[in-house]
N, C-alpha and C positions, 0 to 999 in steps of 0.2 A: 216246530219243527219235527221232522220225522225221525221216528226211533226204530233202530234196526229189529228185525223181527226177532221174537222170543223175549225181549226186553220190556218191562214196564215201567213206568215212570212212578216212583214214590214220593218225590219231592221234585221241585223245579224253583228256580230263581233266575230272573234276568236281571244283570246288573248293568249299569251304564258303563259304557267302554271308557278306558282311560288312554292317555299319553303318556308313554315313559318320559321322564324327564331325567337325563343324566345317570341312567341305569336303574332308576327305581320307578315302579308305578304308584308308589305312595299308599299301598294298601296291601292286606292278606287276606285270604279266604280261609273262613272257619266253616267247617261241616261236621254235623254231629250225625254218624250214620245209624243211630238208633232213632232218634226224633226227626230226623230230616231237616233240623234247623240248619239255616246258612245265614252267614254275614260277613260282610267286609268289614275288617278293622284296620284302623289308620296306622300307617307308618310314621312315627313322630320323628322329628329332628333328633330327639334323644336318642331313638333307636338306632337311626344312621350314624349319629356321632359314636356312640359307645358300642354298638353290637354289629354295626357295618352291614350285615347280610348273611346269608349261608348259615353256617353253624351257629352263629351269634344270634340270629333272628329265631333259629328253632330252640336254642336254649331259653331265650327270654320268653317266647311263647309258652314253652313247657312249664318253666318257673311259675307263671302266672295261673296255669291250669291244675297243677296238682299240690298237693299237701305233703307234709313230711312223712305222713303215714300210708300214701298212695303206693299200692304196688303195680308191678307191670301189668298184671292182667285185670286191674279195675278199670271200669269204664272211663273214669276221669283220666287215665293216663292217655297220651296224644302221640301221634305221629306226625312231626311236623318235616316238610320237606322243602327246601328253598335252594335257589341258585346263590345270586349275589349279585352286586351292581356290576361287576365286569363280566359275569355269566352271560354267554351268547354272543360275546364278541367274535367277529369271524376273521378279523384281521391280526390276531394274535393267536398263537396255536396253544391249545389246551384249555380253552374257555367254555367247556361244555360239561361241567361238573353239576351234580345235585347233592346234597348234604341232607342226610336223614337223621333226627334227633328224636330220641324216646327214652322210656325207661325200660332197662335191659332185663329180659328174663334169666340171664345168665348170671348178671352180676349185681342185679337190684338198684344200680347206680344209672346215672346218665350215661347213654350211649350215644356217640356220633359216628355215622359211617357215611362214605362218600362214593359216588358212581359216576361212570362216565354215562354216554348216551343222550338222549335229546330232551328227556322230560323236563329237567330243570330250566333250561333256557326256554322251551316251548310254553312251560307254565308262566314264565314271567311276559313272553311275548303275547300270550293269551289274556294278560291283565292282571297277574298277581306275582307279588314278591315272595309268597311262600304260601303252602297249603298247610292246615293243621286240622286233623282228624281225630275226633273224639267219639266216644260211646261205643257201644256193641250192637251191632244190627242182629236181629233175630234168625236172618237167613242171609246167603250170600248176596252182596250188593257190588255195584259197579259206580264209581263216581266219575262222571263225565264233565269236562271243563272244555267248553266250546269257544275258543277264543275268536271265532269268526261271527258267530251268532252273538257273543256275550252272555251266554247262559252257563248254569251250572245245574247238573241233573244227578240225582240219587236214583239209580236203575235197580229193580231186582235183575238178578243174574240167572238166565234159563240154565237147568241141568245140563251141565257139559263138564269134560275134563278140564281141570283148574291147573294142571301142570303147565309150566311157562311156555313149552316150546309149541304147544297146541294152543293154549288160550290166548298168548299174545298175538301170535299170526292171525287167529280168528278175529280178535278185536280190531286189528289194524284194518284187515278188510272189510269188516262190519261198519266201522265208523268214518271209513274215508269216503269222500265224494264219488270216487270211481276206482276201478283197478288199475289207472294210469300210474305210474311210478312216482310222479310228483305229488299225486293225490295222496297216496299210500306214504309217501315220505313226511307228510305234514301231521302224520299221528304219531304220538308216542304213548306207550303204556308202562305201567309198573305192575307187576305181578309176582308171585311167589309159586309154591306147590304144595303136594300132599305132605312132603316132608316137614314143612315148616309147621304142620298142623300137630305133629307128634313129637318133635324135637325143639330144643331151645335154641337149636343152631340156625334157625330159618333166616334165610337172605332175601334181599328184594332184587328183582331183575329190572332193569331200566333198559328199555327198548329204544333202538333205531333201526330205519329201512335202509338197508343197503342197497343203493340203486345200481350197483354193479352185479351183484348177485340177485337182485330183486327178491329179497327174503329179508325177514327180521333178523336182527341182531341183538344181543343183551350184554349189558355189563352190570356187575353186581355192587350192592352196598351189602357187604358180606359179614360185617362183625357184630356181635353182640345181640342177634336174635330179632332184628326188626321185623323179619318176614314172620317171627312167630307171633309178635304183637298185630301185624297185620291179618293174619288169619284168626287170631282170638277174637278180632273185632269183626270177624265174617266178611272181610273186604275180599273181594275176588280179585279186583284190579282197578287202578285209576288208569283214565284215559285222557289226553289232552289233544286237541287239534289247535294248531299254531297257524296264524296269518303267516305269509310269505316273510322269509327271513332274508336281511340283507345288512351291509355294514353299518346302515344307520338305525337298525331296530332298536338299539340301546339309547338313542337320541343322545350321542356322546357330545360332552363339552367342546372337544377338539379332535375330531376324526384325523386330521392329518397327522397329528402327533402320534395317534395309535398306529397308523399306517407306516409312519417312519420308523418306528420300533420293530414294528412286526416284519417289515421288509428285511430288517437287518437279521432278525433271528431266523427268519425262514431261509434267508441265505446260508447262515450258519449250518443250519440242519441239512440243508441239500448237499452242502459241500463237505461236511464234517461228519455227519452221523456215521456213514459207512464205516469210516475209520477208527471210530470210538465205540459207541454202544451198540450200533446198527439196529437201532429200534425200529427203523422203517421196514426191515426185513425179518426181524425174528423177536422183536418187543423184548419184554422182561425175561424171557426165557433164556436170553444170553448169558443170565447170572449162573445158571447151574454149573458150568464147568468153572467159573471162577470162584465160587463157593467151595467147590471140591478142592480146587488147588491150594485155597487157604485153611483147609480143615474147617470150613463153617457149614458145609451142606449137612444137615441133620439127618442121621441114619439111626434106625434103632431106637427110637424116642430120645433123640438128642445125646445118645451115648457117644457117637461117634461123629467125626466131621467130614469124612469122605467115605467112598467105596469103590472098588475097582470095577463095578459095573455102572457107574455114573453116567458114562459116555453113552448108554442106551437111550438116556432120557435127556441128553445135553442139546444145545443149540443146533447142531448140524442135523439132528433128527428132525426138528421142527422146521428148519428151512425148507427140508424136502417135503414135509406135510403140509405145511400151510398153503392154503389156495391163493391162485390168481398171480403168485409170484409178483406181488405189488403192494405198495403200502396200503394199510386200511386204517382210516380213521373214525373215531367214534362221536366226532363233532366236526361241524361244517368249518372248512378252512384251516383244519390243525394239519400242518405238515409233518408232525411228529408221527402220526398215522402209525401206531403201534398196536392197534387193536386187530390182532390176526386171527385167522379162524382155520379150521380143517373142513373141507367140503367132503360130502359124499361118505361119511363114515358109516360103515355099517355095525349096528348095534348087535351084541353077542348074548346079552342077558337081559332080564327084566321085562317088564310089560309091552315094551317096544322092540323086543327082539326081532332082528331081520330087517327094521327099517332103516334107511339110509338118512342121515341127519348130518346137520351142520354144527360142528362143535366150536363155541367161541373160545379159543384159547388152544393150550394151556398157557396161562401166566407161570412165572418162577414159582410162586407160591404153591400152586397145585402140583407141579412137576416136584418141587422139593418135599413136598407133603408125602408124595408117592415114595420118594427115598426114605423118608421118616418111617414108614411101616415096612421098609425093607423090599419093596416092588420097584424093579427097574424094567418094566415092560411098557413101552410107549402105547400099546393097544390098550392096557389097564388104565394108563393115565387119562387117555382120551374117554374112554368108558365111563370111569368115574366122574370125570370133568362134566361130561354131558349129563349124567343122572343127577348130580349135586345140583347143577344148574336148573334143570326142569322140576326137580323135586323141591328146590328152594332151600338148600342145604350149602353153608359156609364150607368151602373145601378145606380152609385153614383149621377150623375146629374140628371138622370130621376126620382129617388125617392126624392132626396132633392128639386128638382124643382116642383114635383107634390105636396109635401107636402106644398111648399109656395102657390101653387094655391088654396089647399084645405082650408088653414086658411083663405085666401083671400075670398074665398066663403062663408065659415061660419061666417066671420067678416062683411059680406054685401059688401065687396069692389067690387066683382064683382057678377053676377049673371048668371042665365041660358041663358040670352040672349049673354052673353059672351063665354059661354062653348058649345054653340050650344045644349043646353037641357041636357047636361050631370049634374047629380047630384053629383058634386065633394065635397062630405064630407068626413071627415075622416072614413076610414073602408070601404068605398064602392068599393070593389075589381072589381066589374063589371065594374063599370066607369073607374077606373083605367086602366084596361084592354083596354077599348075601347079607351083611349087616345094613349095607345102605339101602337095598331093597326092602328089608324089614322096616327101616326108619320111613320109607316112602309109603309102606302100607299100614304103619302104626300098630306093629305086632312084634312080639319077640324080643329077643335080646337088643335089636336095634333100637327099640324106644328106652331101654335102660341107658345105651351108650349115648343116645341123644340128648340126653339130660345134662351132659358136660361133665367134665373130670372131677370138679368139685364136688358134685352130688354122687358121682360113682365112687369116690373114696368113701364116702359115708356109707353107702349102699354094700360096698364090698366088704367094709370092715364089719358092719353089723350083720350082715347075712351070710358071709362066708369065712369070717374070722382072718380077713386079709390085715396085715400090719399098717396101722394108721402112719406110723413115722416114715416107713419105706414108701408109702404110697404119695407122703407129703413132700419127700425128697425127689421122686421122679415125676410127679404129676405136674406136667408143664402148663400150669395157669397160675394167674395171678389176678387178685380182684374177682376171681371167678372165670375170666377170659383166657381162652386157651391161646398160647404163644404162637405167634407166626414164626416162619421158618428159617432162622438163623441160629448157630451155635454161638454162645456168647460167653463161654468159660474163660477165655483169654482177653475180653475185653470189659473192664470194670465199668467204663462209661456206658456201653451197651446194656450191661446188666441193668444200670440206672435208667437207661432209655426204656427200657421195659417196664421195670418196677415202678418207675414214678410216672408213667403215663397215666392220665387222667381216667381213662376208660379201661385200662389194662393193657397187657402186653402186646401191642401193636407197634409196628416199626414206624409209622407215619407220623409219630412225633419227633423222634430222633434216631437216625441212623448213623452211629459214630464208629463202627468196628474198624474201617480203614484208618480213620483219623487217629484212633486210640492204640489199636493192636499192630497194624501193618507199618504205620508212618510215625508213630510215636510222637504226635503233634501236640498231645495233651497230657503230659506226663504227671501232673502234679494234680491233688484234690481240687485245688482251686481252678486250674485248667479245664478239668472236667466238668466243674460246677459251671463254668462259663458256657461251655457247649452245651450243657444240659439247660440252660437259661435260654441261649440265643435260638438253638436249632428247633426245640419245640415251639418256641414263639414265632419263628419264621415260618415253619411248616404249618402252624394253625392258621397263618393269614391266608393260605390258599383256599381253605375252608370256608373263610368268611365272605370271599369275593367271587366265588364260583370258579376257581381254577384248578388245573391239573398242576401238581408240582413236576411231572417228568420233563417239560422243557427248561425248567430251571437247571438242573444238574445233570440230565442224562444227555445232553450234548452241551459243550463247553467252547467259548471262544478259543482261538488257536494260542492267544497269548495268555490264557488264564492261569497257567502255572507261575508265571512271573509276577503276578499281583501279590499284594500284601498278604491277601487272606483267600487263597484258591478254593477252599472248601465252600465259601460263601457264594463263589461266583459272583463277584460283585458288579460286573457288567450287566449281568441278568436281573440282580436286584434293581439297579438302576433303571432297567427296561419297565420293570413292575410299577415303579413310582410313576414312569411316564404314562403308563397304560392307566394305573388308577386315577391319575390327575385327568387324563385325556377322556375318560369317561364321565368321572364325577364333577370335575372342576375344581376339585380339592388338592392344593398343592401339597405334596408330601416329600419328606427325605427317608432315606431307609431306616433311620431311628424312629420315624413316625409309623411304619408298619409294624414294627416291633412293637410298640405301645398300643396300636389298635389290638393287636392280639393278647398282649398282658393283660388288658381290660376282660376280655372274653374268657381267656383261660383262668384268671384268678376268680372271676364270678362263678365259672363252673366248678372249680374246687370248693368254694363255698356251698355251692349247690349240692354237691357231695356230702359235705358236712351236715346240711340240713336233713340229708336222708339218713343220716347216723354212720356215715362212712367218711372218706377223705382224710383220714389221720394217719400217723406214722405206721401202725399195725397194718394198714391197709396196703403200704407199700412193700410190703415183705414178698420174696421171690423164694420159689423152691430152688434148694440147694443145687440141683442138677444145671440149673442156669449159671451158678458161679463156680462149680468146680465138680471134680468126679465123685459119685455117690457110691460106686462100688468098685472092688479090687480090680475086676476086669477093665473098668474105665482107666484106673490108674495105670495098669500095666499097659495099656495100649499106648500110653504116651509117658511110660516111664522116665526116660531120659529127661524129657521136659520138666516133669513134676519134681524129680530129683534136684535137678539144677536149681529149680525155684526154691526147694526147701534150703538149699544151701545160700543161695543169693539173696533172696527175700526175707526168709523166716529165721536165718542163721541157724539152722539145725543140719547136722550132718546125717542124711539118710542111712549111712553104712550101718548095716546090722541090725536096722529096724524092719519089722515085717511090714508088708503092703497095707494091712489094717491099720497099724500105728502111723504110717505115713499119710494114709487117707485122713486120718482123725487130726493130725497136726496141721496139714494144709487146710483142711475145712476151717478150723478155728481161725486161722491167719485169715482167709478169705471172707469168711463172715464178718470178722473185724473191719475190713477193708471196706465192705458194703456199707456198714453203719457209719463209717466216718465219710463216705461218698454222700449218703444221705444229708449228714449234718451240714456239709459243704453247699449242698444243692439247696436246702431249706434256706440257709442263711443267705445265699445269692439271690433268691427269689423274694426275699423279705416275708419269710413264713416263720411261724413260732418252730421250736424243736420237736413240736408233735405234728408238723406239717399243715398248719392251718395258717391262712394269710393274716398278717398284723392289721390291726385297725388303720395303723399308719400307712401301711402299703395299700390299703383299700382306699383311704383318703388322696392318696399320691395319685392314684389312678382314677379318681371321679367317680368310684362306684360305692362309696360308703353310704348305701341308702339305708334308711332305718331297718328294713326287714334283714339286710346282709349283715349289719353291725350286730344285731341282736343274736344272729346265729354264732358269730365268731366270738363274741365277748366272753362266753364262758370258757374259751380255749386259749385266752391270752395269759 
């Protein structure tokens, strides 16, 4: 086959084409980017029964590739990308997810991160249920999976700009059969950028070709530094060419069954979305004003939950800025269509200053992250959004990490000698962009910031005499991963949702703030523990099968509030049972989906224990996640906190100093968190130190000898 100009073939293998059977090809692709070794590896019935696909396949392949001593930057570490058996379905919305699994540069633990875009489904339709990448190339390489020709190539990458908005567009046009939009749309890429080379916050950008705009769009697997692993391996990009996609591409067991439930939810979305979350017009950005209203929008490093200027970055701003005034989907047939973008944005800083670019987003997390650093300028949000994306930097870790730096600066923990002269006070947009561009260039204070909050705490203490205890309290990371953008002080369940999340504080395991804080639906420790069992298991399921969770609960049936458990959206759960059975032919009930997730979830917890992590001490959270650290924070909500001292702690705050009240409230709240952990561990079938019991592993059918060997010392 013809290789695009400038690329040279380092290794090539032709593989016999497969026929997908009920959502599976029955094989995964292994590529060593150092040696050029390529092989197909079988997907066994045990893999399908226990690990299902997606995140499960990634964890299983990684488990077999690494040792307990393997670190993220060892050649043995792998990046595994998979969709799932339901991934690529075009008759049910949200079926375009890819899930990345690796060892994280931030946490040293297993990380899983998901993204929209076309790559995961296209990889499957090209003949592979997953791709695992191992080794370290000597120089930049591209892995090209041609699902039309049935070949896989390892290519040298010519010298070129590797930032995503340049590289991704170039690769789509280089590997497509022609410049016809449909040919361009048959290509999907995975790439990152220069920032991922210099920071541990590297994300991966998964592309899709926007036929309306006739341009490349991207979605991010943002969390945990997978882009950093990608660049450490000297991978410039992955490219896949897919055969034509249609409703039968998965060769489902019962297509009519999928069509029936798909038609039902598509009708709901078209009729109800505008009056509910309005995802088709504004996407997740609709959350900005809601979070501000409920004192949940992080500002000034999570000290506060609202700000008078929050309207400057709320949804009405983005409604006006998003291009085309129409829904945008990141997978074929997804009527949720929440993947919005701003067209023709003129950059004001950095290496591309003056260029007019397409900005994917902003999503809620990016806008809220800007609030967290005290910047309420939509122009900054878009500039930061674009450069984080093209440099390959996670916007969540960037803004949360920078908010930590700004508070340290304002509190006198560090000064200009630490920052290279940058005046890093809250609200300084120019300095914030300087940090990001330094990260992209690999120089200055930006490199220090890009190591993450956990490492900054150590560096600031040892080099500048900063107070370790203060930084521990305000450094919004757990397990080494920066918090996503929600204030959790008044929701004990959400504190647990963050602290107990396997990979670190990411809201994709459990978002319980409204159930807990607003609606008081889970008042007891047992109620909270049940929620922290069910919802992490349920949300895990989406990553096993290749689904996006947004069509589950960002639109609801009109009568959902009248059901026994409206937070679960039971009609939609039933839909997913039908979709899974419709594709795979395996009949399931709602409890079966939870069981599928429990197997993978518990296996991943054991994987953490194998790496010397995954015990109670690693589920600790910074105190700001639980309550007010400073007197300023307490005074900002003094009436609330004084009332809590009276009603919950049985302490009269009268006559006590603010410092005394902060201390009393802290002792109470930290005790509450420890009791919550006890309740959750008990509900999950774990020991008091947070390790799955052998009995639990036997119950789940995952008590493999190697697994039992790891957990036995913890029993």
